C-alpha positions in Angstrom: -15.2 11.5 -27.8 -16.9 9.6 -25.0 -18.1 11.8 -22.0 -15.8 11.7 -19.0 -16.7 9.3 -16.1 -15.6 11.1 -12.9 -14.8 8.8 -10.0 -13.8 10.1 -6.5 -11.0 8.1 -4.8 -10.5 8.5 -1.0 -7.2 7.1 0.1 -5.9 6.4 3.6 -2.7 8.3 4.3 -1.4 5.6 6.6 1.8 4.9 4.8 1.9 4.6 1.0 0.6 1.0 0.8 -3.0 2.1 0.4 -2.1 4.7 -2.2 -0.1 2.1 -4.1 -3.1 -0.3 -4.1 -5.5 2.5 -5.1 -3.2 3.5 -8.0 -3.1 -0.1 -9.2 -6.9 -0.1 -9.3 -7.2 3.3 -10.9 -4.7 2.4 -13.6 -6.5 -0.9 -14.3 -9.9 0.8 -14.4 -8.5 3.5 -16.8 -7.1 0.8 -19.0 -10.5 -0.8 -19.1 -12.4 2.5 -19.6 -10.3 5.3 -20.9 -13.0 7.9 -20.2 -12.6 7.5 -16.5 -11.3 10.6 -14.7 -10.2 10.4 -11.1 -10.7 12.9 -8.3 -8.2 11.8 -5.6 -8.7 12.9 -1.9 -5.9 12.2 0.5 -2.8 13.6 2.3 -0.5 11.2 0.5 1.8 13.5 -1.5 0.6 14.4 -5.0 3.9 13.3 -6.5 3.2 9.7 -5.5 0.2 9.7 -7.9 2.1 11.6 -10.6 4.8 9.0 -10.4 2.4 6.1 -10.4 -0.4 6.9 -12.8 -0.6 7.6 -16.5 -4.4 8.3 -16.4 -6.2 11.6 -15.8 -6.7 12.8 -12.2 -7.0 15.8 -10.0 -5.6 16.0 -6.5 -7.4 17.3 -3.4 -5.4 17.6 -0.2 -7.7 16.3 2.5 -7.3 14.3 5.7 -9.5 11.3 4.9 -8.3 8.9 7.6 -6.2 8.6 10.7 -5.1 5.0 10.7 -2.2 4.6 13.1 0.5 7.1 14.0 3.8 5.4 13.6 6.6 6.1 16.1 9.0 4.0 13.9 8.4 1.9 10.8 7.6 -1.1 13.2 6.1 0.6 16.3 2.8 2.4 16.6 2.1 5.5 18.8 -1.3 4.7 20.3 -1.7 7.8 22.4 -1.0 10.1 19.4 -3.4 7.9 17.4 -6.2 8.5 20.0 -5.6 12.2 20.0 -6.0 12.4 16.2 -9.0 10.1 16.2 -10.7 12.5 18.7 -10.1 15.3 16.3 -11.2 13.3 13.2 -14.4 11.7 14.6 -17.3 12.0 14.4 -17.8 13.6 11.1 -19.8 16.8 11.3 -22.8 17.7 9.1 -21.0 20.8 7.9 -18.0 18.7 6.9 -20.1 16.2 5.0 -22.3 18.8 3.4 -19.3 20.6 2.0 -17.8 17.4 0.6 -21.2 16.4 -0.9 -21.4 19.7 -2.7 -17.9 19.3 -4.1 -18.6 15.8 -5.3 -21.7 17.0 -7.0 -19.8 19.9 -8.6 -17.2 17.5 -9.9 -19.9 15.2 -11.3 -18.6 12.1 -9.5 -20.6 9.0 -10.2 -19.0 6.7 -7.7 -16.6 6.8 -4.7 -13.8 4.3 -4.3 -12.4 4.1 -0.7 -9.2 2.4 0.2 -10.2 2.0 3.8 -11.0 5.8 4.1 -14.2 6.0 6.2 -14.7 9.7 5.2 -15.2 8.7 1.5 -18.0 6.3 2.4 -19.8 8.9 4.6 -19.4 11.5 1.9 -20.8 9.2 -0.8 -23.8 8.4 1.4 -24.4 12.1 2.0 -24.5 12.9 -1.8 -26.4 9.7 -2.6 -23.9 8.0 -4.9 -22.5 4.4 -4.6 -19.3 3.7 -2.7 -16.9 0.8 -3.0 -14.7 -0.1 0.0 -11.5 -1.8 -1.1 -9.8 -3.5 1.9 -7.9 -6.4 3.3 -8.8 -5.0 6.8 -10.7 -2.1 8.3 -9.6 0.2 11.1 -12.3 -0.8 13.6 -10.9 -4.4 13.4 -7.4 -3.2 13.7 -8.2 -1.1 16.8 -10.0 -3.9 18.7 -6.9 -5.3 20.5 -5.8 -1.8 21.6 -9.1 -1.2 23.3 -8.1 -3.6 26.0 -5.4 -1.3 27.3 -6.9 1.9 26.1 -10.7 1.8 26.3 -11.0 5.1 24.5 -10.5 3.2 21.2 -14.0 1.8 21.7 -15.6 5.1 20.7 -13.7 5.1 17.4 -14.5 1.4 16.8 -18.2 1.9 17.2 -18.3 4.9 14.9 -16.1 3.3 12.2 -18.0 0.0 12.2 -21.2 1.9 11.4 -19.5 3.9 8.6 -17.8 0.9 7.0 -21.0 -1.1 7.0 -22.6 1.7 5.0 -20.5 1.1 1.9 -22.6 0.1 -1.1 -20.1 -2.5 -2.3 -16.9 -4.1 -0.9 -13.9 -5.8 -2.6 -11.6 -7.8 -0.4 -8.0 -8.0 -1.5 -5.7 -10.9 -0.6 -4.2 -11.4 1.9 -7.6 -10.8 3.6 -7.5 -10.4 7.4 -11.2 -11.0 8.0 -12.7 -12.9 5.0 -16.4 -12.5 4.4 -18.1 -14.7 1.8 -20.6 -11.9 1.0 -17.9 -9.9 -0.8 -15.8 -10.7 -3.8 -12.1 -11.5 -3.2 -9.3 -10.8 -5.6 -5.5 -11.7 -5.6 -3.0 -9.2 -4.3 -3.2 -5.8 -6.1 0.0 -4.0 -7.1 1.2 -1.4 -9.6 2.7 -3.0 -12.7 6.4 -2.5 -13.5 7.3 -0.3 -16.4 11.0 -1.0 -17.0 12.4 -4.4 -18.0 14.5 -5.9 -15.1 17.8 -5.9 -17.1 17.4 -2.2 -18.0 16.5 -1.3 -14.4 19.6 -3.1 -13.1 21.7 -1.3 -15.8 20.5 2.1 -14.6 21.2 1.1 -11.0 24.7 -0.1 -11.9 24.2 -3.7 -10.9 26.1 -6.2 -13.0 24.0 -8.6 -14.9 25.5 -11.6 -13.2 25.4 -10.3 -9.7 22.7 -10.9 -7.1 20.6 -7.9 -6.0 18.7 -7.5 -2.8 16.2 -4.6 -2.3 15.8 -3.4 1.3 12.7 -1.4 1.9 10.8 -0.1 4.9 8.0 1.4 2.8 7.4 5.1 2.8 9.6 5.9 5.9 13.2 7.1 5.2 15.5 4.7 6.8 19.3 4.8 7.5 20.1 1.6 9.5 23.4 1.3 11.4 24.5 -1.7 9.4 24.7 0.2 6.0 28.5 0.1 6.1 28.4 -3.7 6.1 26.6 -3.7 2.7 29.5 -1.9 1.0 31.8 -4.9 0.6 30.6 -8.1 -1.0 29.4 -9.9 -4.1 25.7 -9.2 -3.4 24.5 -5.7 -4.4 22.1 -4.1 -1.9 19.7 -1.3 -3.1 18.3 0.8 -0.2 15.6 3.5 -1.0 15.4 6.2 1.6 19.0 5.7 2.9 20.5 8.8 1.3 19.6 12.4 0.3 20.9 11.7 -3.2 21.9 8.6 -5.1 25.1 7.1 -3.8 27.2 4.1 -4.9 29.6 2.8 -2.3 31.0 -0.5 -3.4 28.1 -3.0 -3.4 25.7 -0.6 -1.7 23.4 1.6 -3.8 21.7 4.1 -1.5 18.8 6.0 -3.0 16.8 9.0 -1.8 13.2 8.7 -0.7 12.0 9.8 -4.1 14.6 8.3 -6.2 13.4 8.5 -9.8 13.1 4.8 -9.8 9.5 3.4 -9.9 9.4 1.1 -6.9 7.8 -1.9 -8.7 10.7 -1.8 -11.2 13.1 -2.2 -8.3 11.2 -5.1 -6.9 11.0 -6.9 -10.3 14.7 -6.3 -10.9 15.7 -7.8 -7.5 16.6 -11.4 -6.7 15.2 -10.9 -3.2 13.4 -8.3 -1.1 14.0 -7.6 2.6 11.8 -5.2 4.5 8.7 -4.4 6.5 5.8 -6.8 6.1 3.4 -4.3 4.5 0.7 -4.9 2.0 2.2 -3.1 -1.0 5.7 -4.7 -0.6 4.1 -8.1 -0.2 1.9 -7.5 -3.3 4.8 -6.3 -5.4 7.0 -9.2 -4.3 4.1 -11.6 -5.1 3.8 -10.2 -8.6 7.5 -10.5 -9.2 7.7 -13.9 -7.6 10.9 -12.9 -5.7 11.7 -14.3 -2.2 10.6 -11.9 0.5 12.6 -11.6 3.8 10.0 -9.9 5.9 9.9 -8.2 9.3 6.4 -8.2 10.9 5.0 -5.7 13.4 4.3 -7.7 16.5 1.5 -5.4 17.8 -0.2 -4.8 14.4 -3.1 -7.1 13.9 -2.6 -7.3 10.1 0.9 -8.9 10.4 -0.1 -12.5 11.1 -2.4 -12.6 8.0 0.3 -11.3 5.8 2.9 -13.7 7.3 0.6 -16.7 6.8 0.1 -15.7 3.1 3.9 -15.5 2.5 4.5 -18.8 4.3 1.8 -20.6 2.3 2.1 -19.1 -1.1 5.4 -17.2 -1.6 9.1 -17.9 -1.3 10.0 -16.1 1.9 11.8 -15.9 5.2 10.5 -14.5 8.5 13.0 -12.1 10.2 12.7 -10.6 13.7 12.8 -6.9 14.5 16.0 -7.7 16.6 17.7 -9.3 13.5 16.9 -6.4 11.2 17.9 -3.8 13.8 21.4 -5.3 14.0 23.4 -7.3 11.6 22.3 -10.9 12.3 19.9 -10.9 9.3 22.9 -10.6 6.9 23.9 -14.1 7.8 20.5 -15.3 6.3 20.9 -13.5 2.9 22.4 -16.6 1.3 19.4 -18.6 2.5 17.0 -16.1 1.0 18.9 -15.9 -2.3 18.9 -19.8 -2.5 15.1 -19.8 -2.7 13.8 -20.1 -6.2 11.7 -17.4 -7.8 8.0 -18.4 -8.1 7.2 -19.4 -11.7 4.1 -18.8 -13.7 1.8 -15.9 -14.5 0.7 -14.4 -11.2 -2.6 -12.7 -11.6 -2.7 -9.1 -10.5 -5.9 -8.5 -8.5 -6.2 -5.0 -9.8 -7.6 -6.2 -13.1 -10.3 -8.3 -11.4 -11.2 -5.4 -9.1 -11.3 -3.0 -12.0 -13.9 -5.2 -13.8 -16.1 -5.2 -10.6 -15.9 -1.4 -10.3 -16.5 -1.0 -14.1 -19.7 -2.9 -13.8 -20.9 -0.7 -11.0 -19.9 2.4 -12.9 -21.8 1.1 -16.0 -24.9 0.4 -13.9 -24.4 -3.4 -14.3 
C-alpha cells in the first residue's frame, strides 16, 4: 500500500462556493492520486464535505477567513465585516506556531488555500509549499470599500502581503484580475453523481416537463412569490425554501440540506435562476444550462462573472428588484427558450489537480 500523502486544505467560510470549488479540486486530486489524504480547516459545516467527497479527509473547525459578512444573500454588512477583520488580523505568532505544530504532527506536505490567508501564513510558518486557488483575493475585493471606510486599508495591506507569500497560484475562470504569471483553468465544479432522468424522477418532475432550479447558494430563502410557482406547466425546485421536502402543485420546496446533491439538481434542470456566485455559475457552465442570474451590485466580483456568462454561456441578467418581486417570472419562457450549450465542457478541477499533483510529487 502506498504511503499516505497528507495535504492541508484551508477554505474560506464565505458562503459555500469556496468549499464547493475546494471539494472539486480535492476529489479530482484523489482520483489522480488515491494515496492523498486531506486535512480540512474551515468553519463551513463538516456535513458539506461529507456530502461532497468520497475521498479520505479529517475536519478541523477553525476560522480561516472573514471574507464579507452578508446582511442578505445580495447585500454585504461592511461594518460587521470590519469588526471581524479587526479580530482576525494580524495573525499572532502564538496562533501560527500552534498551527505549524499541528501541520507537522499531521505530516502535511502541502497546503491548498481557497482564498484563505491563514493557510498561506501557516504553510510559511512550517516551511511547506502553499497553493492559492482563486478567481479573486480579498484585498482586491475590499479596495472599493476603502473609499467610504478607510479602515479597510489596514486589512488590504496585511492581506496583500500574505497572498503574495503563496508558493504557487492557480487562477480559476472567471478570473477577476488575470495575471499571466499564473496558470488559469476553466471553471471548477463538483461533478454530478445521478443521471438527470433519475434525479428528476426522485424529485417528482415529469420527464416531458420543464424544470427550473432557483438557488441563492448557501442561504435559506423563502421569497414572497413562492405561491406563484405552485400553478403552471413549469416545475420550480427551490432548495432552502422549506424545513422538509414539500410538493405543492408545480412547486417543489426543499430543505437547506435536502438529500439531493446540488450538482445533480443543476444538471437535471432546464434552466437555473439565482444569485450570481462562483459555484452556481461553474455548475451551470458544466451542465450547459441557461442561467438567469442576479448580480450583487456592490460586490466587485459580479461584473467579471456577468461578463463570462454573457460571452460564453446561455444566460439572462435579472435585477434584484425583479427577483425580489414577481417580474422575473415573465422572463422564464425567454430563459427556457435558450438552447443548452452543446459539447464537452472541460472541468477546471482536473487541470488544477494535475498542477497540484506535480507540486506534491516534487515536479
